[in-house]
C-alpha positions as CSV (number, residue, x, y, z in Angstrom):
1,M,115.2,142.2,107.7
2,R,111.9,140.9,106.5
3,S,109.1,140.3,109.0
4,Q,106.9,137.2,109.2
5,P,104.3,136.9,106.5
6,R,100.9,137.4,108.8
7,I,98.2,134.9,108.1
8,G,95.1,134.5,109.4
9,V,93.6,131.2,109.7
10,A,89.4,130.9,110.0
11,C,88.0,128.0,111.6
12,L,85.1,127.0,113.7
13,N,87.3,124.7,116.2
14,F,91.1,124.9,117.2
15,R,91.6,121.2,118.8
16,N,93.6,118.2,118.3
17,A,91.3,115.7,118.6
18,V,87.5,114.6,117.4
19,S,87.3,115.9,113.8
20,G,89.7,115.1,110.8
21,T,89.5,119.4,109.7
22,D,90.5,120.2,113.4
23,T,93.0,117.5,114.2
24,A,94.7,118.6,110.5
25,L,94.1,122.1,110.9
26,F,96.5,121.8,114.2
27,Q,98.8,119.9,112.6
28,L,99.8,122.9,110.2
29,A,99.5,126.0,113.0
30,V,102.3,123.5,115.0
31,H,104.6,124.3,112.3
32,W,102.7,128.0,110.7
33,R,103.9,129.3,113.9
34,K,107.4,128.6,113.5
35,W,107.5,130.7,109.8
36,C,104.6,132.9,110.3
37,D,102.9,135.8,112.9
38,L,100.1,133.2,113.3
39,T,96.2,134.2,114.0
40,V,93.3,132.0,114.7
41,F,89.8,133.4,114.2
42,H,88.1,130.8,116.2
43,S,84.5,129.9,117.8
44,T,85.5,127.3,120.1
45,L,89.5,126.8,121.5
46,A,89.7,123.7,123.6
47,P,92.5,124.7,126.3
48,Q,94.6,122.2,126.5
49,W,95.4,122.5,123.0
50,R,96.1,126.1,123.0
51,L,99.5,126.8,121.2
52,D,102.5,129.1,122.2
53,G,103.4,132.2,120.1
54,V,99.3,132.0,118.2
55,R,97.3,134.5,118.6
56,Y,93.3,133.8,119.1
57,V,90.4,135.8,118.3
58,R,86.9,134.3,119.1
59,V,84.4,134.5,116.7
60,A,80.9,134.0,118.0
61,S,78.9,131.3,116.7
62,S,75.8,129.7,117.8
63,P,76.9,126.1,120.0
64,I,74.1,124.4,117.9
65,H,75.5,121.7,115.7
66,Q,72.9,120.3,114.2
67,F,71.8,121.4,110.8
68,G,74.9,123.2,110.0
69,I,73.9,126.0,112.5
70,Q,77.0,126.4,114.0
71,A,78.7,126.6,111.1
72,R,76.4,128.9,109.5
73,T,76.2,131.8,111.8
74,Y,80.0,131.8,112.5
75,A,80.6,131.9,108.8
76,A,78.1,135.1,109.1
77,T,79.8,136.4,112.2
78,W,82.9,135.9,110.3
79,A,82.0,138.2,107.2
80,A,80.1,140.7,109.4
81,Q,83.3,141.5,111.0
82,A,84.9,141.5,107.8
83,R,83.3,143.9,106.7
84,V,83.7,146.3,109.8
85,H,87.4,144.9,110.3
86,P,88.7,143.5,107.2
87,P,91.1,140.7,108.2
88,H,93.3,141.6,105.1
89,N,94.0,144.9,106.7
90,S,96.3,143.1,109.1
91,M,96.8,139.6,107.3
92,D,98.8,139.2,104.6
93,R,96.4,135.9,103.4
94,I,93.4,134.0,105.7
95,Y,93.3,130.2,105.5
96,A,90.3,129.0,106.3
97,T,89.3,125.2,106.8
98,S,86.0,125.9,104.9
99,A,85.2,127.4,101.6
100,H,82.2,128.6,103.9
101,F,84.3,131.3,105.5
102,M,84.4,134.3,103.6
103,P,86.4,136.3,103.1
104,C,89.8,133.9,102.8
105,D,92.5,133.3,100.1
106,V,92.7,129.7,100.1
107,A,89.8,127.3,101.9
108,A,90.3,123.9,102.6
109,V,87.8,121.3,101.5
110,H,87.9,118.5,103.4
111,F,84.0,117.4,103.1
112,L,81.3,117.6,100.2
113,A,77.7,117.0,101.4
114,T,76.7,117.1,97.5
115,E,78.8,113.8,96.8
116,Y,77.9,112.6,100.6
117,K,74.3,112.6,100.1
118,K,74.0,110.7,96.8
119,S,76.3,107.9,98.7
120,L,73.8,108.8,101.4
121,R,71.1,107.7,99.2
122,R,72.7,104.4,97.8
123,A,73.0,103.0,101.9
124,G,71.2,100.4,102.6
125,R,68.3,99.8,105.1
126,P,68.6,101.3,108.6
127,L,69.5,98.6,111.6
128,D,65.8,98.3,113.0
129,V,62.8,100.8,112.6
130,R,64.1,102.3,115.4
131,A,66.7,104.0,113.6
132,F,64.7,105.6,110.5
133,P,64.2,108.8,112.4
134,R,68.0,109.6,112.1
135,R,68.3,108.4,108.6
136,W,65.9,110.8,107.9
137,Y,67.9,113.5,109.9
138,E,71.1,112.4,108.4
139,L,68.9,113.0,104.6
140,V,67.6,116.5,106.2
141,N,70.9,117.4,107.2
142,F,73.3,116.6,104.4
143,G,70.4,118.0,102.0
144,M,70.4,121.5,103.7
145,A,74.4,121.4,103.7
146,A,74.7,120.3,100.0
147,R,72.2,123.4,98.9
148,W,74.5,125.5,101.0
149,E,77.7,124.5,99.7
150,K,75.8,124.9,96.0
151,K,75.7,129.0,96.8
152,V,79.1,128.8,98.6
153,Y,81.4,127.0,96.1
154,P,80.5,129.5,92.9
155,R,80.4,132.7,95.1
156,A,83.9,132.3,96.4
157,I,85.3,130.5,93.6
158,A,84.2,133.9,91.6
159,A,86.1,136.0,94.5
160,G,89.0,134.3,93.7
161,V,89.6,131.8,96.8
162,R,91.4,128.7,96.0
163,M,90.9,125.3,97.6
164,Q,93.2,123.0,98.8
165,A,91.5,119.6,98.3
166,V,92.8,116.9,100.9
167,S,93.0,113.9,98.1
168,A,92.9,113.6,94.1
169,D,89.3,111.9,94.1
170,I,88.1,115.2,96.2
171,A,89.9,117.7,93.4
172,A,88.5,116.0,90.2
173,R,85.0,116.7,92.1
174,L,85.4,119.6,92.4
175,R,86.7,120.8,88.9
176,N,83.9,118.1,87.1
177,T,81.2,120.3,88.9
178,Y,83.1,123.7,89.0
179,P,84.9,123.9,86.1
180,A,86.8,127.1,86.8
181,V,87.9,125.9,90.4
182,R,91.9,126.8,91.0
183,V,92.4,124.1,92.9
184,E,95.7,122.1,94.3
185,V,96.1,119.0,96.3
186,I,97.9,118.5,99.3
187,P,97.1,115.9,101.2
188,N,96.4,115.8,105.9
189,A,99.4,115.2,107.9
190,V,99.5,112.7,110.8
191,D,101.6,113.6,113.8
192,V,104.3,110.5,113.3
193,E,105.9,111.4,117.1
194,R,102.5,110.5,118.6
195,F,101.4,107.5,116.2
196,R,104.2,105.4,116.1
197,I,105.0,101.3,116.2
198,A,104.8,100.8,120.5
199,E,103.9,97.8,122.6
200,E,101.3,98.4,125.5
201,P,100.8,95.0,126.8
202,G,99.4,96.6,130.6
203,F,96.9,98.4,128.3
204,A,96.1,95.3,125.8
205,R,95.1,93.3,129.0
206,E,93.0,96.0,130.2
207,I,91.1,96.2,127.2
208,D,90.6,92.5,127.5
209,Q,89.5,92.2,130.8
210,K,87.1,94.7,130.2
211,A,85.6,93.3,127.2
212,G,86.2,89.8,127.8
213,W,88.0,88.6,125.5
214,A,90.8,86.0,125.1
215,P,94.4,87.4,125.4
216,D,95.3,85.7,122.0
217,S,92.1,87.6,120.3
218,V,92.5,89.9,116.7
219,K,91.2,93.2,117.4
220,L,89.8,94.7,114.7
221,L,90.1,98.5,115.1
222,F,87.3,101.2,113.7
223,V,87.9,105.1,115.0
224,G,85.2,107.5,114.2
225,S,82.0,109.3,115.0
226,G,78.9,109.3,112.7
227,W,78.6,105.8,112.2
228,E,75.9,105.5,109.4
229,R,78.1,107.6,107.1
230,K,81.0,105.5,108.6
231,N,79.1,101.9,107.9
232,L,80.0,100.4,111.1
233,R,77.3,97.9,110.3
234,A,79.9,96.1,107.6
235,L,82.1,95.7,110.5
236,V,79.5,94.1,112.5
237,E,78.9,92.1,109.7
238,A,82.4,90.9,108.6
239,L,82.9,89.9,112.2
240,A,80.0,87.4,112.0
241,R,81.6,85.4,109.4
242,L,85.2,85.2,111.2
243,P,86.0,83.1,113.6
244,P,85.1,83.6,117.6
245,R,88.7,85.4,118.3
246,V,88.5,88.0,115.7
247,V,86.9,91.3,117.5
248,G,85.9,94.8,117.3
249,L,86.9,97.2,118.9
250,V,85.0,100.9,118.3
251,V,86.7,104.6,119.4
252,G,83.9,107.4,119.1
253,T,80.6,108.4,119.7
254,G,77.4,106.8,118.6
255,P,74.3,105.1,119.0
256,V,75.7,102.2,120.7
257,P,72.5,100.3,122.2
258,E,71.4,100.1,118.2
259,Y,74.7,98.8,117.5
260,K,74.4,96.8,120.7
261,R,71.5,94.7,119.1
262,F,72.4,94.3,116.0
263,A,75.6,92.5,117.0
264,E,73.7,90.6,119.3
265,S,71.3,89.6,116.6
266,L,74.0,88.4,114.4
267,G,75.9,86.7,117.5
268,V,78.6,88.8,118.3
269,G,77.5,90.7,120.5
270,R,80.1,89.8,123.4
271,R,82.7,89.9,120.2
272,I,82.6,94.3,120.3
273,F,83.3,96.6,122.5
274,F,82.4,100.3,121.9
275,A,85.2,102.3,124.2
276,G,83.4,105.5,123.4
277,E,85.3,108.5,122.4
278,R,89.0,108.9,124.1
279,D,92.0,111.2,124.4
280,D,94.0,108.1,124.1
281,V,93.1,107.2,121.2
282,E,97.0,106.7,120.2
283,K,97.0,103.5,123.1
284,F,94.1,101.6,121.0
285,Y,96.1,101.6,117.7
286,R,99.3,100.2,119.2
287,V,97.0,96.9,120.4
288,A,94.8,96.6,117.8
289,D,96.0,94.0,114.8
290,G,94.2,95.7,112.0
291,F,92.2,98.9,111.2
292,V,88.9,98.9,108.7
293,L,87.2,102.1,107.7
294,P,84.1,100.8,105.1
295,S,82.8,104.2,104.6
296,L,80.4,105.1,102.3
297,F,82.2,108.9,102.0
298,E,85.6,110.4,103.0
299,A,87.7,112.8,101.6
300,M,91.1,111.5,103.4
301,P,90.7,109.8,106.7
302,M,92.7,111.2,109.7
303,A,92.2,108.1,111.3
304,T,93.4,105.9,108.3
305,L,96.6,108.1,108.6
306,E,97.1,107.1,112.4
307,A,96.3,103.5,111.9
308,M,99.1,103.9,109.0
309,A,101.4,105.8,111.2
310,S,101.0,103.2,114.3
311,G,101.4,100.3,112.1
312,L,98.4,98.9,111.5
313,P,97.2,96.8,108.0
314,V,94.5,99.1,106.9
315,L,91.2,97.7,105.3
316,L,89.2,100.6,103.5
317,Y,86.3,100.9,101.4
318,P,86.8,102.9,97.9
319,Y,86.1,106.4,99.1
320,P,87.7,109.3,98.1
321,G,91.2,109.6,99.7
322,H,92.0,105.9,99.7
323,E,93.8,106.5,96.3
324,M,96.2,108.6,98.4
325,V,97.1,106.4,100.5
326,L,96.1,102.6,100.2
327,R,98.7,100.4,98.2
328,D,96.8,97.0,98.1
329,G,98.6,94.1,99.5
330,F,101.7,96.9,100.7
331,N,100.0,98.7,103.8
332,G,96.5,97.0,103.5
333,F,93.4,95.8,101.4
334,L,90.8,97.4,99.3
335,V,87.4,95.9,99.9
336,A,83.7,96.6,99.3
337,S,81.6,94.6,101.5
338,P,81.7,92.7,104.8
339,A,82.6,89.3,103.3
340,E,85.9,90.8,101.4
341,I,86.8,92.1,104.8
342,A,86.4,89.0,106.2
343,E,88.3,87.4,103.7
344,R,91.4,90.0,103.9
345,V,91.1,89.3,107.6
346,A,90.9,85.4,107.2
347,A,93.9,85.7,104.8
348,H,96.5,88.0,106.0
349,L,95.3,89.5,109.7
350,M,94.5,86.8,111.7
351,C,98.5,85.7,110.9
352,P,101.3,86.9,112.8
353,D,103.9,87.0,109.9
354,G,101.1,88.5,107.1
355,R,100.3,91.4,109.8
356,T,104.1,92.1,110.0
357,R,104.6,92.8,106.7
358,L,101.9,94.9,106.0
359,R,103.1,97.1,109.5
360,D,106.0,97.8,108.0
361,G,104.5,99.0,104.7
362,A,101.7,101.0,106.7
363,R,104.4,102.8,108.8
364,A,106.7,103.7,105.5
365,T,103.6,105.3,103.7
366,A,102.4,107.4,106.8
367,L,106.1,108.5,107.0
368,E,105.6,110.3,103.1
369,F,102.8,112.4,105.7
370,A,104.7,114.0,107.9
371,P,103.8,116.8,109.5
372,E,106.4,119.2,108.6
373,P,107.0,119.1,105.1
374,I,102.8,119.1,104.2
375,A,102.6,122.4,106.2
376,R,105.4,123.7,104.4
377,R,103.8,123.2,101.1
378,T,100.5,124.3,102.0
379,L,101.6,127.2,103.7
380,D,104.0,128.7,100.2
381,Y,100.0,127.6,98.6
382,V,98.2,130.3,100.8
383,L,101.7,133.2,100.3
384,N,101.7,132.2,96.1
385,S,97.8,132.8,96.3
386,P,96.3,136.3,95.2
387,Q,94.6,138.2,97.8
388,C,91.1,138.0,97.0
389,E,87.8,140.0,96.6
390,A,85.6,140.4,99.8
391,R,82.5,139.4,98.6
């Protein structure tokens, strides 16, 4: 009887929270452990997310996130360990959550710093003068990441690494930049059991009381950190164009005082509530009436899939990944400005009947991204990829 394939996963973090990359990997691992002898080579393992049947091996890295230091030190340690103890001696294939983590056979592509840098340069001015240091930090941080990316991808492609792009748009951008790349489009998966349509009346009352909102408020949900890139200001500006009963609910970390000042300057300070980072984010999806993500750049945001699985109509900007999930008028709408956000909310989301029609379409779309089939597709792609040269 043939033994199970031995799969190694090179990843910075292993957890089912915070980062879309981490969440997507966790959904794969939940199923891969049933079909494979699975070993995760991680830098950080959140204990609550430890899966039975999976071996964990720590790869040392710096705890400093700024300027990609943690990822760079992980990549250096992983490569150094591989030279001493080649992972292919004990593994059939190596899957990495980034092409930066070589050696590997298949690398997922969840982001392209080079492409985001272009979007960042086109972004509007910071909210106020106090935000300029962070804008410069973003430019420097992603400028360094883009330069590293331009070195890593040609080296990975030359070594035979195959890419798994999480959206068709990302795959097209890879092919345009690196014609020799071998890439397959396999999207992220969403936990359709955790994120589902359900009532949370007690939690809804709790949010209304904390925020000081009326029970009949129409809640627009924004989920994510990195508010500069995800363009939270567009939601705030849209609120200023909408009736007072339309409010904004923000889950994630960011410069809260700055955005509070901005909201107050537009007269909507009392209509936006910052909930911080939460482990129970599924409850927020269930009490919201619509999901807004006007990001400058994405690859395929997990939050959008989670919102759809929870039955939320989505309003998305035209960034990579939207083409995989958005069906205009069926599960949400493509928008390109705060004015368009406000128009769609007024026309469709302020009416319960409009929300119900879009809700069913959103949930139906999310079911197409259930974890088990996508985990199987990804594993087949990994196993059918030839072993790569370790360079």
